[in-house]
Structure formats: structure tokens, C-alpha cells
N, CA, C and O atoms as a MOPAC input file, in Angstrom:
PM7 MOZYME 1SCF
protein

 N    106.91600 1   102.24600 1   100.83800 1
 C    107.66400 1   101.94900 1   100.76900 1
 C    107.05400 1   100.59600 1   100.15800 1
 O    107.22200 1   100.51700 1    98.94100 1
 N    106.27900 1    99.35200 1   100.83300 1
 C    106.26700 1    97.99900 1    99.96900 1
 C    106.67200 1    97.36500 1   100.90500 1
 O    106.76200 1    96.19600 1   100.53000 1
 N    107.01700 1    97.47900 1   102.07400 1
 C    106.97800 1    96.38800 1   102.99400 1
 C    105.89200 1    96.32900 1   104.25800 1
 O    104.80900 1    96.90200 1   104.13900 1
 N    106.20900 1    95.66800 1   105.37300 1
 C    105.16300 1    95.22900 1   105.97100 1
 C    105.98400 1    95.90900 1   108.02600 1
 O    107.16100 1    96.04900 1   108.35800 1
 N    105.34000 1    96.02300 1   108.43800 1
 C    106.36500 1    96.60500 1   109.34100 1
 C    106.87900 1    95.70600 1   110.04500 1
 O    107.98700 1    96.02000 1   110.48000 1
 N    106.34100 1    94.23100 1   110.46900 1
 C    107.30400 1    92.99200 1   110.96100 1
 C    108.44800 1    92.99500 1   110.07800 1
 O    109.42500 1    92.93600 1   110.82500 1
 N    108.93300 1    93.04400 1   108.57700 1
 C    109.90200 1    93.03200 1   108.05900 1
 C    110.91400 1    94.27300 1   108.12100 1
 O    112.09200 1    94.34200 1   108.46900 1
 N    110.08600 1    95.14100 1   107.69100 1
 C    110.71500 1    96.96100 1   108.56600 1
 C    111.03900 1    96.65100 1   110.05400 1
 O    111.52200 1    97.71900 1   110.43100 1
 N    111.04900 1    96.00100 1   110.87000 1
 C    111.29100 1    95.25400 1   112.68100 1
 C    112.36800 1    94.31000 1   111.84500 1
 O    113.53900 1    94.68200 1   111.91700 1
 N    112.17000 1    93.47500 1   111.29000 1
 C    113.59600 1    92.24900 1   111.27400 1
 C    114.19700 1    93.48200 1   110.43700 1
 O    115.18100 1    93.64700 1   111.15900 1
 N    114.28600 1    94.12700 1   109.79200 1
 C    115.53300 1    94.35000 1   108.87800 1
 C    116.29600 1    95.71200 1   110.04700 1
 O    117.51200 1    95.84100 1   110.19000 1
 N    115.41600 1    96.44500 1   110.64000 1
 C    116.15800 1    97.03800 1   111.30500 1
 C    117.26600 1    96.72700 1   112.09200 1
 O    118.41500 1    97.15500 1   112.20500 1
 N    116.17500 1    95.33600 1   112.90900 1
 C    116.99300 1    94.33800 1   113.48000 1
 C    118.38200 1    93.79300 1   113.47600 1
 O    119.24000 1    93.54400 1   114.32300 1
 N    118.22200 1    93.68700 1   111.84000 1
 C    119.07300 1    92.58000 1   111.56000 1
 C    120.86800 1    93.88600 1   111.54600 1
 O    122.00300 1    93.57200 1   111.90300 1
 N    120.40300 1    95.17300 1   111.02600 1
 C    121.26800 1    96.77300 1   110.80800 1
 C    121.47700 1    96.49200 1   111.88300 1
 O    122.64100 1    96.09300 1   111.85300 1
 N    121.02800 1    96.40500 1   113.15000 1
 C    121.16600 1    96.69800 1   114.50800 1
 C    122.25100 1    95.99300 1   115.14000 1
 O    123.03400 1    96.59600 1   115.87400 1
 N    122.39400 1    94.31100 1   114.82300 1
 C    123.33100 1    93.58700 1   114.81500 1
 C    124.52800 1    94.15600 1   114.04300 1
 O    125.60900 1    94.28100 1   114.61800 1
 N    124.37800 1    94.49200 1   112.80800 1
 C    125.76500 1    94.79500 1   112.53300 1
 C    126.29700 1    95.80000 1   112.25200 1
 O    127.06600 1    96.05600 1   111.32600 1
 N    125.77900 1    96.60900 1   113.30600 1
 C    126.88000 1    97.73400 1   113.81600 1
 C    126.09200 1    99.01100 1   112.55100 1
 O    126.54200 1   100.14900 1   112.68600 1
 N    125.32400 1    98.88400 1   111.74800 1
 C    125.02400 1    99.88100 1   110.60900 1
 C    123.92000 1   100.81800 1   110.77600 1
 O    123.71200 1   101.79100 1   110.05100 1
 N    123.22400 1   100.45600 1   111.78500 1
 C    122.49900 1   101.86100 1   112.96300 1
 C    122.29800 1   101.22200 1   113.92300 1
 O    122.27800 1   100.07500 1   114.36900 1
 N    122.05200 1   102.90100 1   114.30200 1
 C    121.54500 1   103.02400 1   116.03800 1
 C    120.59300 1   103.06700 1   115.67600 1
 O    120.22300 1   103.29500 1   114.52500 1
 N    119.44800 1   102.65800 1   117.43600 1
 C    118.03800 1   103.28400 1   117.36400 1
 C    117.46900 1   103.21600 1   118.89800 1
 O    117.44100 1   102.26600 1   119.68000 1
 N    116.92900 1   104.86300 1   119.07300 1
 C    116.93900 1   105.04900 1   120.22000 1
 C    115.25000 1   105.61000 1   120.55200 1
 O    114.76000 1   106.28600 1   119.64800 1
 N    114.57500 1   105.41300 1   121.50600 1
 C    113.34700 1   106.23200 1   121.17600 1
 C    113.19800 1   107.64200 1   121.08200 1
 O    114.02400 1   108.55500 1   121.09600 1
 N    111.86400 1   107.61400 1   120.97600 1
 C    111.60100 1   108.21900 1   120.25200 1
 C    111.23900 1   109.61900 1   121.77600 1
 O    110.44100 1   109.20400 1   122.61600 1
 N    111.68300 1   110.77000 1   121.97100 1
 C    111.76700 1   111.92100 1   122.67200 1
 C    110.26500 1   111.76500 1   122.97500 1
 O    110.08600 1   111.00000 1   123.92300 1
 N    109.11600 1   112.27500 1   122.43800 1
 C    107.87200 1   112.65000 1   121.95400 1
 C    106.88600 1   111.46900 1   122.47100 1
 O    105.97900 1   111.49700 1   123.30200 1
 N    107.51700 1   110.19100 1   121.49200 1
 C    106.89900 1   108.94600 1   122.00800 1
 C    107.25200 1   107.49400 1   122.53000 1
 O    108.21000 1   107.13100 1   121.84700 1
 N    106.92800 1   106.53600 1   123.39700 1
 C    107.70900 1   105.57000 1   123.88500 1
 C    108.34300 1   104.03400 1   122.90100 1
 O    109.21200 1   103.16300 1   122.90700 1
 N    106.68500 1   104.74400 1   121.84400 1
 C    106.28900 1   103.19200 1   121.13200 1
 C    107.12800 1   103.77100 1   119.93000 1
 O    107.03000 1   103.02900 1   118.95200 1
 N    107.69500 1   104.55600 1   119.77100 1
 C    108.09900 1   104.99600 1   118.42600 1
 C    109.91500 1   104.82100 1   118.78700 1
 O    110.44700 1   104.94100 1   119.89100 1
 N    110.48400 1   104.55400 1   117.66100 1
 C    111.69200 1   104.06000 1   117.78700 1
 C    112.40300 1   104.81900 1   116.63000 1
 O    112.23000 1   104.45200 1   115.46800 1
 N    113.22700 1   105.91100 1   116.95000 1
 C    113.86900 1   107.25000 1   116.36500 1
 C    115.59500 1   106.02200 1   115.09500 1
 O    116.29500 1   105.57300 1   116.00200 1
 N    115.87400 1   105.81000 1   114.49500 1
 C    116.51900 1   105.14500 1   114.15400 1
 C    117.63500 1   105.87600 1   112.96600 1
 O    117.10200 1   106.39900 1   111.98700 1
 N    118.91500 1   105.90000 1   113.04900 1
 C    119.67900 1   106.32400 1   112.14200 1
 C    121.46600 1   105.79900 1   112.12600 1
 O    122.10600 1   105.25600 1   113.02600 1
 N    121.91600 1   106.22500 1   110.69600 1
 C    123.08200 1   105.77000 1   110.96300 1
 C    123.81800 1   105.62800 1   112.24600 1
 O    123.56100 1   106.05300 1   113.37300 1
 N    125.11000 1   104.69700 1   111.63400 1
 C    126.53000 1   104.95400 1   112.60400 1
 C    126.92600 1   105.09400 1   111.50000 1
 O    126.40000 1   105.04000 1   110.38800 1
 N    128.71600 1   105.43800 1   112.16900 1
 C    129.65500 1   105.58900 1   111.18000 1
 C    129.61300 1   104.40400 1   110.02700 1
 O    129.42800 1   104.59700 1   108.82600 1
 N    129.87000 1   102.89400 1   110.80000 1
 C    129.94400 1   102.05000 1   110.29700 1
 C    128.49400 1   101.90600 1   108.69500 1
 O    128.61600 1   101.48000 1   107.54700 1
 N    127.57200 1   102.35900 1   109.27100 1
 C    126.51700 1   102.05400 1   107.77400 1
 C    126.85100 1   103.33100 1   107.20700 1
 O    126.47600 1   103.30500 1   106.03500 1
 N    127.70100 1   105.11200 1   107.65200 1
 C    127.12500 1   105.97400 1   106.84700 1
 C    128.42200 1   105.38300 1   106.05700 1
 O    128.05300 1   105.71200 1   104.93000 1
 N    129.37700 1   104.89700 1   105.89400 1
 C    130.77200 1   104.40900 1   105.52600 1
 C    130.17400 1   103.25000 1   104.58200 1
 O    130.40400 1   103.46000 1   103.39200 1
 N    129.43400 1   102.03500 1   104.86600 1
 C    128.61000 1   101.44600 1   103.17000 1
 C    127.66300 1   102.41500 1   102.36100 1
 O    127.78700 1   102.43100 1   101.13600 1
 N    126.85000 1   103.11600 1   102.88500 1
 C    125.82600 1   103.94700 1   101.88600 1
 C    127.50800 1   104.44000 1   101.67200 1
 O    127.94100 1   103.28700 1   101.67300 1
 N    128.44900 1   105.07800 1   101.53800 1
 C    129.42200 1   106.31500 1   100.92800 1
 C    129.97400 1   105.18700 1    99.73900 1
 O    130.01900 1   105.47800 1    98.54400 1
 N    130.37100 1   103.89300 1   100.27800 1
 C    131.43900 1   103.28500 1    99.51800 1
 C    129.80400 1   102.46400 1    98.31700 1
 O    129.98800 1   102.36500 1    97.10400 1
 N    128.85000 1   102.14600 1    98.75500 1
 C    127.80400 1   101.53800 1    97.78800 1
 C    127.55700 1   102.70100 1    96.91100 1
 O    127.34400 1   102.43400 1    95.72800 1
 N    127.54400 1   104.14300 1    97.32700 1
 C    127.59900 1   105.45900 1    96.06500 1
 C    128.46000 1   105.05800 1    95.32100 1
 O    128.24100 1   104.72100 1    94.15700 1
 N    129.72600 1   105.02900 1    95.95600 1
 C    131.67800 1   104.98500 1    95.02600 1
 C    131.44600 1   104.25900 1    94.26200 1
 O    131.25200 1   104.50700 1    93.07200 1
 N    131.40800 1   102.86200 1    94.96300 1
 C    132.06600 1   101.54400 1    93.86900 1
 C    130.64700 1   100.53100 1    93.06500 1
 O    130.61800 1   100.07100 1    91.92300 1
 N    129.20600 1   100.40600 1    94.56800 1
 C    128.95100 1    99.45000 1    93.78200 1
 C    127.56500 1   100.29800 1    92.84200 1
 O    127.19200 1    99.80000 1    91.78000 1
 N    127.01700 1   101.37300 1    93.29400 1
 C    125.54300 1   101.54400 1    91.79500 1
 C    125.92300 1   101.64500 1    90.85500 1
 O    125.05800 1   101.24500 1    90.07600 1
 N    127.18300 1   102.11800 1    90.09000 1
 C    128.05000 1   103.01000 1    89.30600 1
 C    127.88100 1   101.08300 1    88.82200 1
 O    126.81800 1   100.62500 1    88.40300 1
 N    128.62800 1   100.58400 1    88.93200 1
 C    128.60200 1    99.11800 1    88.60400 1
 C    126.66400 1    98.41400 1    88.17700 1
 O    126.35900 1    97.65000 1    87.26200 1
 N    125.92600 1    98.91700 1    89.01400 1
 C    124.64400 1    98.23600 1    88.79500 1
 C    124.39800 1    99.28300 1    87.50200 1
 O    124.51000 1    98.74400 1    86.40100 1
 N    124.07900 1   100.70300 1    87.50700 1
 C    123.98700 1   101.63500 1    86.96100 1
 C    124.58000 1   100.88600 1    85.86600 1
 O    123.65300 1   100.35800 1    85.25200 1
 N    125.94200 1   100.53400 1    85.22600 1
 C    127.06300 1    99.90800 1    83.93300 1
 C    125.84200 1    98.68800 1    83.47400 1
 O    125.34300 1    98.78800 1    82.35300 1
 N    125.29600 1    97.26600 1    84.63100 1
 C    125.06200 1    96.82600 1    83.79900 1
 C    123.86300 1    97.19700 1    83.53900 1
 O    123.40900 1    96.95800 1    82.42000 1
 N    123.05200 1    97.88800 1    84.54500 1
 C    121.28600 1    97.86700 1    83.56000 1
 C    121.33400 1    98.58000 1    82.32100 1
 O    120.47200 1    98.58300 1    81.44100 1
 N    122.86700 1    99.42700 1    82.34900 1
 C    122.49400 1   100.23700 1    80.91500 1
 C    122.86500 1    99.17500 1    79.64200 1
 O    122.21100 1    99.06000 1    78.60500 1
 N    123.94200 1    98.52700 1    79.96200 1
 C    124.34000 1    97.34800 1    78.97200 1
 C    123.61500 1    96.61100 1    78.65100 1
 O    123.29900 1    96.62900 1    77.46200 1
 N    122.86600 1    95.38600 1    79.75300 1
 C    121.41300 1    95.35100 1    79.06100 1
 C    120.31500 1    95.58400 1    78.78700 1
 O    119.58900 1    94.68300 1    78.36800 1
 N    119.68300 1    97.38100 1    79.00100 1
 C    118.43400 1    97.75000 1    78.39200 1
 C    118.72100 1    98.88200 1    77.62900 1
 O    117.82600 1    99.68800 1    77.37500 1
 N    120.79800 1    99.16400 1    76.91100 1
 C    120.87300 1    99.97000 1    76.04800 1
 C    120.60400 1   100.56400 1    75.27400 1
 O    120.70600 1   101.75500 1    74.97900 1
 N    119.87100 1    98.95800 1    74.50900 1
 C    119.75400 1    99.01400 1    72.59400 1
 C    118.68200 1    98.49200 1    72.64700 1
 O    118.60600 1    97.65500 1    71.74700 1
 N    117.49400 1    98.56000 1    73.43300 1
 C    116.25700 1    98.28200 1    74.17300 1
 C    115.06700 1    99.69600 1    72.84700 1
 O    115.50800 1   100.73200 1    72.35000 1
 N    113.65600 1    99.13400 1    72.69200 1
 C    113.70100 1   100.15800 1    72.09000 1
 C    111.82300 1    99.17400 1    71.58500 1
 O    111.63400 1    97.96100 1    71.50400 1
 N    110.57900 1   100.57600 1    71.30700 1
 C    109.51700 1    99.70800 1    70.87300 1
 C    108.96700 1    99.25000 1    72.78900 1
 O    109.41000 1    99.45800 1    73.91900 1
 N    107.41500 1    98.33300 1    71.96600 1
 C    106.72600 1    98.44500 1    73.20600 1
 C    106.92300 1    97.83200 1    74.22600 1
 O    107.55600 1    96.79100 1    74.05200 1
 N    106.65600 1    98.03700 1    75.16400 1
 C    107.15800 1    97.74300 1    76.83400 1
 C    106.87400 1    96.45200 1    76.39700 1
 O    107.93000 1    95.99700 1    75.95600 1
 N    106.10500 1    95.74800 1    76.31200 1
 C    106.20100 1    93.95800 1    76.62300 1
 C    107.30900 1    93.39400 1    76.18600 1
 O    108.04000 1    92.63500 1    76.82400 1
 N    107.52900 1    94.02800 1    74.31100 1
 C    108.99400 1    93.55700 1    74.02000 1
 C    110.35600 1    93.42100 1    74.13500 1
 O    111.29100 1    92.70500 1    73.77600 1
 N    109.92000 1    95.02800 1    75.19300 1
 C    111.43000 1    95.43300 1    76.21300 1
 C    111.55200 1    94.11900 1    76.76100 1
 O    112.20800 1    93.17600 1    76.32100 1
 N    110.81800 1    94.18300 1    77.80100 1
 C    110.74400 1    93.39700 1    79.09000 1
 C    111.19300 1    92.04000 1    78.51800 1
 O    112.20100 1    91.50600 1    78.98100 1
 N    110.44400 1    91.42500 1    77.46900 1
 C    110.76500 1    89.68800 1    77.34800 1
 C    112.53400 1    90.09700 1    76.76000 1
 O    113.42800 1    89.37100 1    77.19500 1
 N    112.86600 1    91.11400 1    75.91100 1
 C    114.28800 1    91.19100 1    75.71500 1
 C    114.91300 1    91.49000 1    77.01100 1
 O    116.02000 1    90.95900 1    76.92400 1
 N    114.81700 1    92.04200 1    78.15600 1
 C    115.54900 1    91.89500 1    79.15400 1
 C    115.00600 1    91.16100 1    79.97000 1
 O    114.74800 1    91.80800 1    80.98500 1
 N    114.56000 1    89.65300 1    80.07400 1
 C    114.16400 1    88.69700 1    79.73000 1
 C    114.99700 1    87.60900 1    79.72200 1
 O    115.33900 1    86.75100 1    80.53400 1
 N    115.28900 1    87.95200 1    78.28200 1
 C    116.27200 1    87.46200 1    77.70700 1
 C    117.64300 1    87.76500 1    77.31700 1
 O    118.26900 1    87.24800 1    76.39100 1
 N    117.86500 1    88.26800 1    77.77400 1
 C    119.05000 1    89.21000 1    77.79700 1
 C    119.91300 1    88.74200 1    79.44000 1
 O    121.14300 1    88.74200 1    79.39200 1
 N    119.32000 1    88.41300 1    80.64200 1
 C    119.60800 1    89.04000 1    81.80700 1
 C    119.89500 1    86.73200 1    81.92100 1
 O    120.59000 1    86.18400 1    82.77700 1
 N    119.17400 1    86.05600 1    80.89100 1
 C    118.84000 1    84.57000 1    80.55600 1
 C    120.58100 1    84.16600 1    80.42100 1
 O    121.39600 1    83.38200 1    80.90900 1
 N    120.51700 1    85.08900 1    79.58300 1
 C    121.95500 1    84.63000 1    78.53700 1
 C    122.78200 1    85.35700 1    79.24600 1
 O    123.88600 1    84.95600 1    78.87600 1
 N    122.99800 1    86.43400 1    80.28100 1
 C    124.14900 1    86.86800 1    80.98700 1
 C    123.57900 1    88.17600 1    82.24800 1
 O    123.17700 1    89.33100 1    82.10500 1
 N    123.78600 1    87.33900 1    83.40200 1
 C    122.67800 1    87.53100 1    84.73900 1
 C    123.68400 1    88.74700 1    84.86900 1
 O    124.89600 1    88.79800 1    84.65900 1
 N    122.62700 1    89.87200 1    85.35800 1
 C    122.74900 1    90.84500 1    85.92100 1
 C    124.64400 1    91.19800 1    86.51500 1
 O    125.46000 1    91.99800 1    86.05800 1
 N    124.75200 1    90.30000 1    87.55900 1
 C    125.74400 1    90.02400 1    88.08100 1
 C    127.25300 1    90.21800 1    87.84800 1
 O    128.22000 1    90.54100 1    88.53700 1
 N    126.90100 1    89.69800 1    85.90600 1
 C    127.88800 1    88.98200 1    85.35800 1
 C    128.43500 1    90.11400 1    84.87800 1
 O    129.61600 1    90.34700 1    84.62300 1
 N    127.03800 1    91.12100 1    84.72600 1
 C    127.58200 1    92.01300 1    83.27200 1
 C    128.56600 1    92.67900 1    83.26100 1
 O    129.30400 1    92.69500 1    82.27600 1
 N    128.85800 1    93.54400 1    84.60300 1
 C    129.88700 1    94.54500 1    85.04700 1
 C    131.18600 1    93.31000 1    84.62500 1
 O    131.93800 1    93.53400 1    83.67700 1
 N    131.28100 1    92.31600 1    85.27100 1
 C    132.64100 1    91.78200 1    84.88300 1
 C    132.84800 1    91.43900 1    83.57800 1
 O    133.94700 1    91.16400 1    83.09600 1
 N    131.46000 1    91.45600 1    82.81200 1
 C    132.16200 1    90.95700 1    81.31700 1
 C    133.08900 1    92.25800 1    80.35300 1
 O    134.06000 1    92.40800 1    79.61200 1
 N    131.92400 1    93.01400 1    81.03600 1
 C    132.30000 1    95.08600 1    80.87900 1
 C    133.82900 1    95.69100 1    81.30200 1
 O    134.29300 1    96.73300 1    80.83800 1
 N    134.59900 1    94.70000 1    82.40900 1
 C    135.64200 1    95.18500 1    82.77500 1
 C    136.55400 1    94.30500 1    81.86200 1
 O    137.58100 1    94.83600 1    81.43900 1
 N    136.24700 1    92.84700 1    81.47100 1
 C    137.12600 1    92.30100 1    80.22100 1
 C    137.11900 1    92.90400 1    79.39700 1
 O    138.23800 1    93.16200 1    78.95500 1
 N    136.20100 1    93.37100 1    78.83100 1
 C    136.61800 1    94.21600 1    77.60000 1
 C    138.34800 1    95.05200 1    77.60500 1
 O    138.71000 1    95.72900 1    76.64300 1

């Protein structure tokens, strides 16, 4: 996943405090913890899939839709596009059209 064990532990702790996950000891090994979504956490995942991720996908498509050619040129075009209109503002701009 590309994160360290302390980073994962800290993130799970924050999600636990916010009520998005539940943590129980593993029945076979007390050193391990089983983490699962709470109803609140599942609601957040469902909302994200329905509302947030489609907006992100649309913003990325808007940013990358016309790209073609060598990857370094595409990356430069993405950087230029993000400098002109950040990803967070791209969906808002699309909705205003």
C-alpha cells in the first residue's frame, strides 16, 4: 500500500475516533487487530462511490481527455492544466457549463 506501519496505525486510530471503523482483537493472535467499517463508515464509502468519485473521475477526464503522445509531454500538459485550473475546481467549472 505504500504506507508505513506507524502511518497505518495512526490512520486507523483517526478513523476509529471519527466512528468510521471498529477494531477488535484477532481471536487467534492478541497482537493483531481486526478493523472493519461501522455503519457510519459504510455510509461514507457508499456516498463517496455515488457522489465523490464520479466528480473526481469527471475532473480527471476533463484534465486528461485530450492528451496524446509521449508520456513526459502528457505529464507536462497535466501539470500545466492543473496550474491553470486545479482538479478541485474542474468539476465546479464543468457544472457551470
